[in-house]
KOLRO-332854 format. One record per atom (N, C-alpha, C, O): atom name; x, y, z; residue number from 1; residue in three letters. Coordinates in steps of 0.02 Angstrom, whole numbers, plus 50000, padded with zeros to 5 digits. Layout:
N
PT atom     X     Y     Z seq type
PT   CA     X     Y     Z NUM  ALA
...
//
This chain:
144
PT atom     X     Y     Z seq type
PT    N 48022 47543 49957   1  MET
PT   CA 47997 47598 49999   1  MET
PT    C 48050 47638 50046   1  MET
PT    O 48049 47699 50054   1  MET
PT    N 48099 47592 50075   2  LYS
PT   CA 48155 47627 50108   2  LYS
PT    C 48192 47665 50061   2  LYS
PT    O 48211 47721 50077   2  LYS
PT    N 48205 47640 50003   3  LYS
PT   CA 48254 47684 49947   3  LYS
PT    C 48217 47739 49934   3  LYS
PT    O 48248 47792 49937   3  LYS
PT    N 48146 47742 49919   4  THR
PT   CA 48106 47809 49902   4  THR
PT    C 48114 47861 49957   4  THR
PT    O 48126 47920 49947   4  THR
PT    N 48106 47830 50022   5  LEU
PT   CA 48115 47871 50081   5  LEU
PT    C 48175 47905 50093   5  LEU
PT    O 48181 47964 50109   5  LEU
PT    N 48225 47859 50084   6  ALA
PT   CA 48298 47883 50094   6  ALA
PT    C 48321 47927 50042   6  ALA
PT    O 48365 47966 50058   6  ALA
PT    N 48297 47927 49977   7  LEU
PT   CA 48312 47971 49923   7  LEU
PT    C 48272 48045 49932   7  LEU
PT    O 48297 48099 49917   7  LEU
PT    N 48210 48035 49957   8  THR
PT   CA 48174 48096 49974   8  THR
PT    C 48210 48135 50026   8  THR
PT    O 48213 48196 50017   8  THR
PT    N 48237 48109 50078   9  ILE
PT   CA 48264 48141 50136   9  ILE
PT    C 48326 48179 50107   9  ILE
PT    O 48340 48238 50117   9  ILE
PT    N 48361 48130 50065  10  LEU
PT   CA 48431 48151 50041  10  LEU
PT    C 48418 48218 50003  10  LEU
PT    O 48450 48269 50015  10  LEU
PT    N 48365 48213 49954  11  PHE
PT   CA 48354 48266 49909  11  PHE
PT    C 48341 48330 49951  11  PHE
PT    O 48365 48386 49939  11  PHE
PT    N 48297 48314 50004  12  ALA
PT   CA 48271 48375 50048  12  ALA
PT    C 48332 48407 50083  12  ALA
PT    O 48334 48467 50094  12  ALA
PT    N 48380 48366 50100  13  ALA
PT   CA 48436 48393 50132  13  ALA
PT    C 48479 48436 50086  13  ALA
PT    O 48500 48491 50103  13  ALA
PT    N 48491 48407 50027  14  PHE
PT   CA 48527 48449 49977  14  PHE
PT    C 48490 48508 49957  14  PHE
PT    O 48521 48560 49949  14  PHE
PT    N 48426 48505 49946  15  ALA
PT   CA 48390 48575 49929  15  ALA
PT    C 48390 48624 49986  15  ALA
PT    O 48389 48683 49972  15  ALA
PT    N 48390 48606 50047  16  SER
PT   CA 48389 48660 50098  16  SER
PT    C 48463 48680 50107  16  SER
PT    O 48471 48725 50148  16  SER
PT    N 48515 48658 50081  17  CYS
PT   CA 48587 48680 50084  17  CYS
PT    C 48590 48729 50034  17  CYS
PT    O 48634 48772 50043  17  CYS
PT    N 48556 48734 49985  18  SER
PT   CA 48566 48786 49929  18  SER
PT    C 48545 48856 49963  18  SER
PT    O 48509 48860 50014  18  SER
PT    N 48568 48904 49933  19  SER
PT   CA 48565 48975 49961  19  SER
PT    C 48552 49023 49903  19  SER
PT    O 48578 49013 49848  19  SER
PT    N 48514 49071 49915  20  SER
PT   CA 48495 49123 49862  20  SER
PT    C 48550 49183 49860  20  SER
PT    O 48543 49233 49826  20  SER
PT    N 48604 49170 49901  21  ASP
PT   CA 48660 49223 49892  21  ASP
PT    C 48689 49224 49830  21  ASP
PT    O 48702 49173 49798  21  ASP
PT    N 48699 49283 49809  22  THR
PT   CA 48741 49297 49743  22  THR
PT    C 48807 49321 49767  22  THR
PT    O 48820 49330 49826  22  THR
PT    N 48847 49332 49716  23  TYR
PT   CA 48909 49359 49727  23  TYR
PT    C 48906 49430 49757  23  TYR
PT    O 48944 49449 49802  23  TYR
PT    N 48863 49463 49731  24  GLU
PT   CA 48856 49530 49764  24  GLU
PT    C 48836 49538 49835  24  GLU
PT    O 48853 49585 49871  24  GLU
PT    N 48793 49477 49856  25  ASP
PT   CA 48772 49474 49917  25  ASP
PT    C 48823 49459 49970  25  ASP
PT    O 48816 49472 50029  25  ASP
PT    N 48877 49429 49944  26  ILE
PT   CA 48928 49407 50005  26  ILE
PT    C 48993 49439 49990  26  ILE
PT    O 49044 49413 50014  26  ILE
PT    N 49000 49502 49948  27  GLU
PT   CA 49048 49537 49941  27  GLU
PT    C 49066 49582 49994  27  GLU
PT    O 49021 49600 50033  27  GLU
PT    N 49127 49603 50003  28  THR
PT   CA 49148 49646 50048  28  THR
PT    C 49109 49716 50047  28  THR
PT    O 49114 49751 49997  28  THR
PT    N 49076 49737 50096  29  PRO
PT   CA 49042 49802 50083  29  PRO
PT    C 49089 49859 50074  29  PRO
PT    O 49140 49862 50108  29  PRO
PT    N 49075 49905 50027  30  THR
PT   CA 49109 49961 50009  30  THR
PT    C 49085 50026 50054  30  THR
PT    O 49026 50034 50071  30  THR
PT    N 49137 50070 50071  31  THR
PT   CA 49113 50130 50104  31  THR
PT    C 49074 50173 50053  31  THR
PT    O 49095 50184 49997  31  THR
PT    N 49014 50198 50077  32  PRO
PT   CA 48976 50236 50033  32  PRO
PT    C 49008 50309 50021  32  PRO
PT    O 49048 50330 50063  32  PRO
PT    N 48993 50342 49972  33  PRO
PT   CA 49017 50409 49970  33  PRO
PT    C 48973 50454 50023  33  PRO
PT    O 48916 50447 50045  33  PRO
PT    N 49018 50498 50031  34  VAL
PT   CA 48998 50550 50086  34  VAL
PT    C 48950 50601 50046  34  VAL
PT    O 48966 50624 49992  34  VAL
PT    N 48899 50613 50074  35  VAL
PT   CA 48845 50663 50044  35  VAL
PT    C 48837 50723 50094  35  VAL
PT    O 48818 50715 50152  35  VAL
PT    N 48853 50787 50067  36  VAL
PT   CA 48852 50844 50095  36  VAL
PT    C 48793 50874 50074  36  VAL
PT    O 48784 50876 50013  36  VAL
PT    N 48752 50898 50110  37  THR
PT   CA 48696 50944 50085  37  THR
PT    C 48708 51019 50111  37  THR
PT    O 48705 51032 50171  37  THR
PT    N 48721 51062 50068  38  PRO
PT   CA 48731 51134 50095  38  PRO
PT    C 48666 51158 50125  38  PRO
PT    O 48610 51141 50107  38  PRO
PT    N 48680 51203 50175  39  PRO
PT   CA 48622 51236 50203  39  PRO
PT    C 48579 51275 50153  39  PRO
PT    O 48604 51298 50102  39  PRO
PT    N 48508 51283 50170  40  VAL
PT   CA 48470 51316 50121  40  VAL
PT    C 48464 51392 50150  40  VAL
PT    O 48439 51401 50206  40  VAL
PT    N 48486 51441 50113  41  THR
PT   CA 48487 51511 50139  41  THR
PT    C 48418 51540 50112  41  THR
PT    O 48383 51574 50149  41  THR
PT    N 48399 51526 50048  42  ASN
PT   CA 48339 51559 50019  42  ASN
PT    C 48290 51504 49999  42  ASN
PT    O 48302 51465 49953  42  ASN
PT    N 48230 51505 50039  43  PRO
PT   CA 48179 51446 50022  43  PRO
PT    C 48164 51452 49945  43  PRO
PT    O 48158 51505 49914  43  PRO
PT    N 48160 51392 49922  44  GLY
PT   CA 48148 51384 49849  44  GLY
PT    C 48205 51383 49799  44  GLY
PT    O 48201 51375 49738  44  GLY
PT    N 48262 51395 49838  45  THR
PT   CA 48326 51397 49790  45  THR
PT    C 48371 51344 49823  45  THR
PT    O 48425 51365 49845  45  THR
PT    N 48357 51282 49829  46  GLU
PT   CA 48400 51237 49866  46  GLU
PT    C 48446 51202 49808  46  GLU
PT    O 48427 51185 49751  46  GLU
PT    N 48508 51196 49835  47  THR
PT   CA 48558 51171 49797  47  THR
PT    C 48561 51103 49804  47  THR
PT    O 48551 51078 49859  47  THR
PT    N 48576 51063 49748  48  PRO
PT   CA 48568 50990 49761  48  PRO
PT    C 48634 50961 49807  48  PRO
PT    O 48684 50996 49814  48  PRO
PT    N 48628 50911 49829  49  PRO
PT   CA 48682 50887 49873  49  PRO
PT    C 48744 50872 49834  49  PRO
PT    O 48744 50847 49777  49  PRO
PT    N 48801 50890 49869  50  VAL
PT   CA 48870 50886 49840  50  VAL
PT    C 48893 50803 49860  50  VAL
PT    O 48901 50784 49918  50  VAL
PT    N 48900 50762 49807  51  VAL
PT   CA 48938 50699 49829  51  VAL
PT    C 49008 50698 49830  51  VAL
PT    O 49033 50716 49777  51  VAL
PT    N 49045 50684 49873  52  THR
PT   CA 49119 50680 49887  52  THR
PT    C 49131 50613 49889  52  THR
PT    O 49113 50580 49938  52  THR
PT    N 49161 50587 49837  53  PRO
PT   CA 49187 50505 49845  53  PRO
PT    C 49232 50491 49896  53  PRO
PT    O 49281 50527 49905  53  PRO
PT    N 49220 50442 49930  54  THR
PT   CA 49270 50421 49988  54  THR
PT    C 49335 50406 49960  54  THR
PT    O 49340 50372 49909  54  THR
PT    N 49388 50430 49992  55  PRO
PT   CA 49452 50426 49961  55  PRO
PT    C 49471 50345 49962  55  PRO
PT    O 49461 50310 50012  55  PRO
PT    N 49496 50324 49908  56  THR
PT   CA 49517 50248 49915  56  THR
PT    C 49590 50242 49899  56  THR
PT    O 49616 50186 49903  56  THR
PT    N 49627 50295 49881  57  GLU
PT   CA 49700 50295 49876  57  GLU
PT    C 49728 50296 49949  57  GLU
PT    O 49705 50332 49993  57  GLU
PT    N 49779 50256 49956  58  PRO
PT   CA 49822 50260 50015  58  PRO
PT    C 49867 50321 50017  58  PRO
PT    O 49888 50341 49962  58  PRO
PT    N 49884 50352 50069  59  VAL
PT   CA 49923 50404 50078  59  VAL
PT    C 50001 50384 50056  59  VAL
PT    O 50030 50334 50077  59  VAL
PT    N 50023 50422 50019  60  ALA
PT   CA 50093 50417 49996  60  ALA
PT    C 50146 50415 50050  60  ALA
PT    O 50150 50453 50098  60  ALA
PT    N 50185 50367 50036  61  THR
PT   CA 50247 50360 50091  61  THR
PT    C 50297 50414 50072  61  THR
PT    O 50311 50424 50013  61  THR
PT    N 50324 50447 50120  62  THR
PT   CA 50371 50506 50109  62  THR
PT    C 50435 50491 50156  62  THR
PT    O 50436 50452 50204  62  THR
PT    N 50489 50531 50132  63  TYR
PT   CA 50554 50520 50172  63  TYR
PT    C 50537 50544 50245  63  TYR
PT    O 50551 50507 50292  63  TYR
PT    N 50507 50605 50254  64  THR
PT   CA 50500 50637 50323  64  THR
PT    C 50461 50599 50366  64  THR
PT    O 50481 50582 50422  64  THR
PT    N 50400 50584 50342  65  ALA
PT   CA 50354 50543 50385  65  ALA
PT    C 50373 50473 50403  65  ALA
PT    O 50360 50449 50458  65  ALA
PT    N 50413 50432 50343  66  ASN
PT   CA 50405 50362 50346  66  ASN
PT    C 50489 50340 50344  66  ASN
PT    O 50512 50306 50390  66  ASN
PT    N 50527 50360 50289  67  ALA
PT   CA 50592 50327 50280  67  ALA
PT    C 50642 50348 50323  67  ALA
PT    O 50683 50307 50344  67  ALA
PT    N 50644 50412 50341  68  LYS
PT   CA 50699 50444 50379  68  LYS
PT    C 50711 50414 50441  68  LYS
PT    O 50770 50404 50455  68  LYS
PT    N 50661 50396 50487  69  SER
PT   CA 50669 50359 50550  69  SER
PT    C 50698 50291 50541  69  SER
PT    O 50736 50270 50584  69  SER
PT    N 50682 50255 50485  70  ILE
PT   CA 50713 50190 50467  70  ILE
PT    C 50788 50195 50452  70  ILE
PT    O 50830 50156 50476  70  ILE
PT    N 50801 50247 50410  71  ILE
PT   CA 50868 50252 50388  71  ILE
PT    C 50911 50278 50454  71  ILE
PT    O 50967 50255 50465  71  ILE
PT    N 50885 50318 50491  72  ASP
PT   CA 50920 50338 50560  72  ASP
PT    C 50928 50288 50610  72  ASP
PT    O 50975 50291 50651  72  ASP
PT    N 50881 50236 50611  73  ALA
PT   CA 50899 50185 50652  73  ALA
PT    C 50935 50130 50630  73  ALA
PT    O 50960 50094 50673  73  ALA
PT    N 50943 50116 50566  74  ASN
PT   CA 50975 50061 50534  74  ASN
PT    C 51036 50077 50504  74  ASN
PT    O 51081 50034 50502  74  ASN
PT    N 51044 50139 50477  75  CYS
PT   CA 51102 50150 50431  75  CYS
PT    C 51151 50212 50456  75  CYS
PT    O 51211 50206 50443  75  CYS
PT    N 51133 50261 50484  76  ILE
PT   CA 51175 50311 50496  76  ILE
PT    C 51229 50302 50552  76  ILE
PT    O 51274 50343 50565  76  ILE
PT    N 51220 50247 50581  77  GLY
PT   CA 51274 50227 50628  77  GLY
PT    C 51338 50219 50590  77  GLY
PT    O 51390 50238 50617  77  GLY
PT    N 51339 50192 50527  78  CYS
PT   CA 51399 50185 50491  78  CYS
PT    C 51404 50236 50433  78  CYS
PT    O 51458 50257 50414  78  CYS
PT    N 51349 50254 50407  79  HIS
PT   CA 51342 50300 50352  79  HIS
PT    C 51339 50372 50363  79  HIS
PT    O 51293 50405 50339  79  HIS
PT    N 51387 50400 50400  80  GLN
PT   CA 51401 50466 50419  80  GLN
PT    C 51466 50480 50428  80  GLN
PT    O 51507 50435 50435  80  GLN
PT    N 51481 50550 50428  81  SER
PT   CA 51538 50575 50433  81  SER
PT    C 51582 50546 50490  81  SER
PT    O 51558 50543 50546  81  SER
PT    N 51649 50523 50477  82  GLY
PT   CA 51692 50498 50530  82  GLY
PT    C 51677 50422 50554  82  GLY
PT    O 51704 50394 50602  82  GLY
PT    N 51633 50396 50513  83  ARG
PT   CA 51620 50323 50525  83  ARG
PT    C 51639 50280 50468  83  ARG
PT    O 51659 50307 50417  83  ARG
PT    N 51634 50216 50472  84  SER
PT   CA 51672 50171 50427  84  SER
PT    C 51635 50170 50357  84  SER
PT    O 51663 50142 50310  84  SER
PT    N 51580 50197 50349  85  ALA
PT   CA 51547 50203 50281  85  ALA
PT    C 51535 50280 50263  85  ALA
PT    O 51487 50296 50228  85  ALA
PT    N 51577 50323 50286  86  SER
PT   CA 51570 50392 50280  86  SER
PT    C 51575 50411 50202  86  SER
PT    O 51552 50466 50184  86  SER
PT    N 51605 50369 50156  87  PHE
PT   CA 51609 50386 50093  87  PHE
PT    C 51533 50386 50055  87  PHE
PT    O 51521 50414 50002  87  PHE
PT    N 51487 50348 50096  88  ARG
PT   CA 51402 50352 50070  88  ARG
PT    C 51374 50378 50125  88  ARG
PT    O 51347 50334 50159  88  ARG
PT    N 51369 50432 50147  89  PRO
PT   CA 51330 50463 50192  89  PRO
PT    C 51253 50451 50180  89  PRO
PT    O 51230 50446 50123  89  PRO
PT    N 51217 50446 50234  90  LEU
PT   CA 51146 50438 50230  90  LEU
PT    C 51108 50473 50277  90  LEU
PT    O 51062 50448 50309  90  LEU
PT    N 51133 50545 50283  91  THR
PT   CA 51099 50584 50337  91  THR
PT    C 51051 50643 50310  91  THR
PT    O 51018 50679 50349  91  THR
PT    N 51050 50648 50244  92  THR
PT   CA 51002 50686 50212  92  THR
PT    C 50953 50659 50164  92  THR
PT    O 50968 50609 50131  92  THR
PT    N 50896 50689 50157  93  TYR
PT   CA 50849 50669 50106  93  TYR
PT    C 50890 50656 50041  93  TYR
PT    O 50891 50601 50015  93  TYR
PT    N 50926 50714 50014  94  ALA
PT   CA 50952 50704 49951  94  ALA
PT    C 51003 50648 49949  94  ALA
PT    O 51006 50616 49897  94  ALA
PT    N 51048 50629 50002  95  GLN
PT   CA 51090 50572 49996  95  GLN
PT    C 51051 50506 49996  95  GLN
PT    O 51065 50461 49957  95  GLN
PT    N 51006 50504 50038  96  VAL
PT   CA 50959 50433 50035  96  VAL
PT    C 50928 50426 49969  96  VAL
PT    O 50926 50371 49940  96  VAL
PT    N 50901 50484 49942  97  LYS
PT   CA 50868 50467 49880  97  LYS
PT    C 50915 50454 49828  97  LYS
PT    O 50898 50411 49786  97  LYS
PT    N 50976 50483 49821  98  GLU
PT   CA 51034 50457 49773  98  GLU
PT    C 51051 50393 49786  98  GLU
PT    O 51065 50357 49737  98  GLU
PT    N 51054 50366 49848  99  ALA
PT   CA 51071 50291 49862  99  ALA
PT    C 51022 50251 49840  99  ALA
PT    O 51039 50194 49822  99  ALA
PT    N 50958 50269 49838 100  VAL
PT   CA 50905 50231 49812 100  VAL
PT    C 50905 50226 49732 100  VAL
PT    O 50889 50176 49701 100  VAL
PT    N 50923 50281 49707 101  GLU
PT   CA 50916 50283 49632 101  GLU
PT    C 50974 50266 49594 101  GLU
PT    O 50967 50245 49537 101  GLU
PT    N 51036 50276 49623 102  ASN
PT   CA 51091 50256 49590 102  ASN
PT    C 51147 50209 49623 102  ASN
PT    O 51194 50188 49590 102  ASN
PT    N 51138 50193 49693 103  ALA
PT   CA 51183 50145 49723 103  ALA
PT    C 51149 50078 49757 103  ALA
PT    O 51175 50044 49802 103  ALA
PT    N 51096 50067 49731 104  GLY
PT   CA 51076 49998 49739 104  GLY
PT    C 51049 49990 49816 104  GLY
PT    O 51050 49933 49840 104  GLY
PT    N 51029 50038 49852 105  LEU
PT   CA 51009 50031 49921 105  LEU
PT    C 50952 49981 49934 105  LEU
PT    O 50953 49939 49980 105  LEU
PT    N 50904 49990 49890 106  LEU
PT   CA 50851 49943 49892 106  LEU
PT    C 50872 49872 49889 106  LEU
PT    O 50858 49833 49934 106  LEU
PT    N 50904 49856 49839 107  ASN
PT   CA 50937 49794 49816 107  ASN
PT    C 50976 49759 49890 107  ASN
PT    O 50972 49701 49910 107  ASN
PT    N 51010 49808 49916 108  ARG
PT   CA 51052 49775 49973 108  ARG
PT    C 51024 49766 50031 108  ARG
PT    O 51045 49724 50071 108  ARG
PT    N 50969 49807 50043 109  ILE
PT   CA 50927 49799 50105 109  ILE
PT    C 50880 49739 50098 109  ILE
PT    O 50850 49713 50144 109  ILE
PT    N 50879 49723 50044 110  GLN
PT   CA 50827 49652 50024 110  GLN
PT    C 50863 49588 50029 110  GLN
PT    O 50830 49536 50037 110  GLN
PT    N 50933 49587 50026 111  LEU
PT   CA 50971 49527 50030 111  LEU
PT    C 50952 49481 50091 111  LEU
PT    O 50921 49507 50138 111  LEU
PT    N 50966 49425 50093 112  GLN
PT   CA 50955 49390 50157 112  GLN
PT    C 51019 49388 50197 112  GLN
PT    O 51075 49399 50174 112  GLN
PT    N 51005 49371 50264 113  SER
PT   CA 51063 49377 50308 113  SER
PT    C 51107 49329 50288 113  SER
PT    O 51087 49274 50271 113  SER
PT    N 51179 49345 50288 114  GLY
PT   CA 51236 49304 50262 114  GLY
PT    C 51261 49310 50189 114  GLY
PT    O 51315 49291 50168 114  GLY
PT    N 51206 49344 50153 115  GLN
PT   CA 51223 49359 50082 115  GLN
PT    C 51279 49421 50085 115  GLN
PT    O 51279 49468 50125 115  GLN
PT    N 51322 49407 50036 116  GLN
PT   CA 51370 49465 50032 116  GLN
PT    C 51335 49527 50000 116  GLN
PT    O 51293 49524 49955 116  GLN
PT    N 51359 49591 50034 117  GLY
PT   CA 51332 49652 50023 117  GLY
PT    C 51270 49672 50061 117  GLY
PT    O 51248 49729 50055 117  GLY
PT    N 51239 49628 50102 118  ILE
PT   CA 51181 49645 50139 118  ILE
PT    C 51200 49710 50179 118  ILE
PT    O 51255 49718 50204 118  ILE
PT    N 51147 49756 50181 119  MET
PT   CA 51147 49805 50224 119  MET
PT    C 51084 49810 50268 119  MET
PT    O 51031 49799 50238 119  MET
PT    N 51080 49825 50339 120  PRO
PT   CA 51136 49841 50365 120  PRO
PT    C 51182 49775 50387 120  PRO
PT    O 51155 49721 50399 120  PRO
PT    N 51248 49785 50390 121  GLN
PT   CA 51296 49725 50398 121  GLN
PT    C 51279 49694 50466 121  GLN
PT    O 51292 49634 50469 121  GLN
PT    N 51253 49720 50519 122  ALA
PT   CA 51233 49687 50574 122  ALA
PT    C 51180 49638 50559 122  ALA
PT    O 51175 49590 50597 122  ALA
PT    N 51141 49644 50508 123  GLY
PT   CA 51096 49591 50500 123  GLY
PT    C 51034 49628 50462 123  GLY
PT    O 51027 49689 50462 123  GLY
PT    N 50998 49592 50435 124  ARG
PT   CA 50936 49610 50392 124  ARG
PT    C 50879 49646 50440 124  ARG
PT    O 50855 49623 50492 124  ARG
PT    N 50864 49710 50407 125  MET
PT   CA 50814 49748 50446 125  MET
PT    C 50745 49712 50451 125  MET
PT    O 50740 49659 50419 125  MET
PT    N 50698 49730 50482 126  SER
PT   CA 50631 49695 50484 126  SER
PT    C 50603 49706 50402 126  SER
PT    O 50619 49754 50366 126  SER
PT    N 50561 49657 50385 127  GLN
PT   CA 50527 49655 50320 127  GLN
PT    C 50477 49714 50314 127  GLN
PT    O 50466 49740 50259 127  GLN
PT    N 50446 49734 50371 128  THR
PT   CA 50400 49790 50369 128  THR
PT    C 50440 49854 50354 128  THR
PT    O 50412 49898 50321 128  THR
PT    N 50512 49862 50380 129  ASN
PT   CA 50542 49924 50361 129  ASN
PT    C 50567 49913 50291 129  ASN
PT    O 50571 49964 50257 129  ASN
PT    N 50582 49862 50267 130  ILE
PT   CA 50596 49852 50199 130  ILE
PT    C 50547 49866 50155 130  ILE
PT    O 50562 49895 50103 130  ILE
PT    N 50479 49848 50169 131  ASP
PT   CA 50424 49861 50140 131  ASP
PT    C 50403 49940 50130 131  ASP
PT    O 50378 49962 50078 131  ASP
PT    N 50418 49975 50183 132  ILE
PT   CA 50408 50044 50189 132  ILE
PT    C 50461 50072 50138 132  ILE
PT    O 50441 50106 50091 132  ILE
PT    N 50518 50063 50145 133  LEU
PT   CA 50577 50088 50097 133  LEU
PT    C 50549 50081 50022 133  LEU
PT    O 50544 50129 49983 133  LEU
PT    N 50534 50019 50007 134  VAL
PT   CA 50516 50002 49934 134  VAL
PT    C 50454 50047 49919 134  VAL
PT    O 50456 50084 49870 134  VAL
PT    N 50402 50047 49958 135  LYS
PT   CA 50336 50086 49946 135  LYS
PT    C 50357 50165 49939 135  LYS
PT    O 50327 50201 49899 135  LYS
PT    N 50405 50188 49977 136  TRP
PT   CA 50433 50251 49968 136  TRP
PT    C 50457 50267 49895 136  TRP
PT    O 50440 50316 49863 136  TRP
PT    N 50499 50218 49876 137  ASN
PT   CA 50524 50215 49801 137  ASN
PT    C 50465 50221 49754 137  ASN
PT    O 50459 50268 49714 137  ASN
PT    N 50420 50170 49760 138  THR
PT   CA 50363 50161 49719 138  THR
PT    C 50320 50222 49719 138  THR
PT    O 50287 50236 49668 138  THR
PT    N 50317 50263 49777 139  ASP
PT   CA 50278 50322 49776 139  ASP
PT    C 50307 50385 49756 139  ASP
PT    O 50280 50440 49761 139  ASP
PT    N 50380 50372 49726 140  GLY
PT   CA 50406 50425 49696 140  GLY
PT    C 50458 50462 49739 140  GLY
PT    O 50475 50518 49721 140  GLY
PT    N 50482 50436 49790 141  LEU
PT   CA 50537 50466 49832 141  LEU
PT    C 50524 50538 49859 141  LEU
PT    O 50568 50581 49865 141  LEU
PT    N 50467 50545 49871 142  LYS
PT   CA 50444 50611 49892 142  LYS
PT    C 50473 50625 49965 142  LYS
PT    O 50478 50581 50008 142  LYS
PT    N 50490 50689 49975 143  GLU
PT   CA 50527 50720 50037 143  GLU
PT    C 50473 50725 50089 143  GLU
PT    O 50477 50693 50142 143  GLU
PT    N 50423 50764 50074 144  ASN
PT   CA 50367 50774 50123 144  ASN
PT    C 50298 50750 50101 144  ASN
PT    O 50249 50757 50138 144  ASN
//
């Protein structure tokens, strides 16, 4: 009798733990599209609503908006005319783009502190700044 009662209680406990949630029920909700209904100017000639999808693409990283301030803060102290690395100036968009494409700038900034060739020489810049420069390259090295 005790075994039957114990099994019944155990079964009831397991049965109450189940849920009817499906994967769709627990997914992160998505932003619904924006529906714009144009105003009706002539009754009887209603235009169907225009559905504009919600943007899902992130904004592209550009030199002017994102990369320039990082280069200015971390690189041009040496990489400008009259400084120790004036042979590779990084003061303009064209110079920085060329350094990314042909001089291994992204490889050098991703080296770990203490590794030969790391830039900036004073020490590794923040991972956030490195990620922004890498994304700028991935996004096509756009200026604006």
